[in-house]
N, C-alpha and C positions, 0 to 999 in steps of 0.2 A: 490409460497411462497419462501421467502428467508430463508435460514437456516444459522446460528442460529437465533432464534426469538429475538425481541427487549427485551423481558423480560429476556432472557438469557444473553444479553449484558449489560443491565442496572443494576445498584446497587442501594442501598437505597439512596446514596447521589448524584446520577447522574440522571438528568431528560432526557427526550427524545431529547429536544432541544440541550442540551450540547453534547449528544451522536452524533447527526447528524452533528454538527459543528466539533467535533473531528474526525469523520470518513471522512468528506470532506477534512479536513487538511491532514489526513493520505493518502487519495486517491491522493491528489495533490503531496505528497512526492513520492508515488509509480510511478506516471506519470513522475516525474522528474528523478527518478532512471532509468526508461525505456529509456527516452531520452538520458541519459548519456551512457547507455549500447549500444544503437543503434548508437550513434555518434562514440563511440570507435570501434564498429564492422565495421562501414562503413570505418573508417580510416584504419583499419587493412586490409580490402579487397582492398581498393584503393592502398595501399602501397605494396600489395602482400605479406603481412606478414603471411598469412594463406590461406589455400585452402578450409577451411570449409565454408559451406553456412551460410548466415546471421542468419537464425533461430537457428543454433547450437551455435552461439556466444552470444545469449541473454538468460538469465535465464528462466526456464520454468514458474516460478511464474509470471514474467512480460509478457511473450509471450502468454500464454494460457488463462489467466484470465483477466477480466475487473478490472480496478483500484479500483472501489468501493467494489467489491467482495473480492479482496485481502486485502483491508483495514479492512473490516468486519472480515475476518479470522484472521488478525493480532490482532485485539482487543479480539476476542474470545479466541485465543491461549495465550493471555497474553503478547505478544511481544510489544504491545502499550497499554497505559492506559490514562484515562482522569485525568489530574492534575488540581484540582480546586484551585482557589486562596484562600489564607487564609484570614480570617477577621482580620482587625487591631483592636487591643484592645484599 
């Protein structure tokens, strides 16, 4: 089971489909953040700007968790939210 549950993540105005799309978009952003950190760390190591190992140069959130799990946690913590389009009058 994944924690938090879908009912804990959804609100009255958000259905499951919208939640899945939002988490997928957030997971893509998490993956992009990881790629940026990895490229920056590789450049630092190649240019001998640091003697730290690669794992120490990448944030723990990106290094230790899967992108989808990180995205779910960000929604649960309130760092990301689903923004629904408003209806035109």
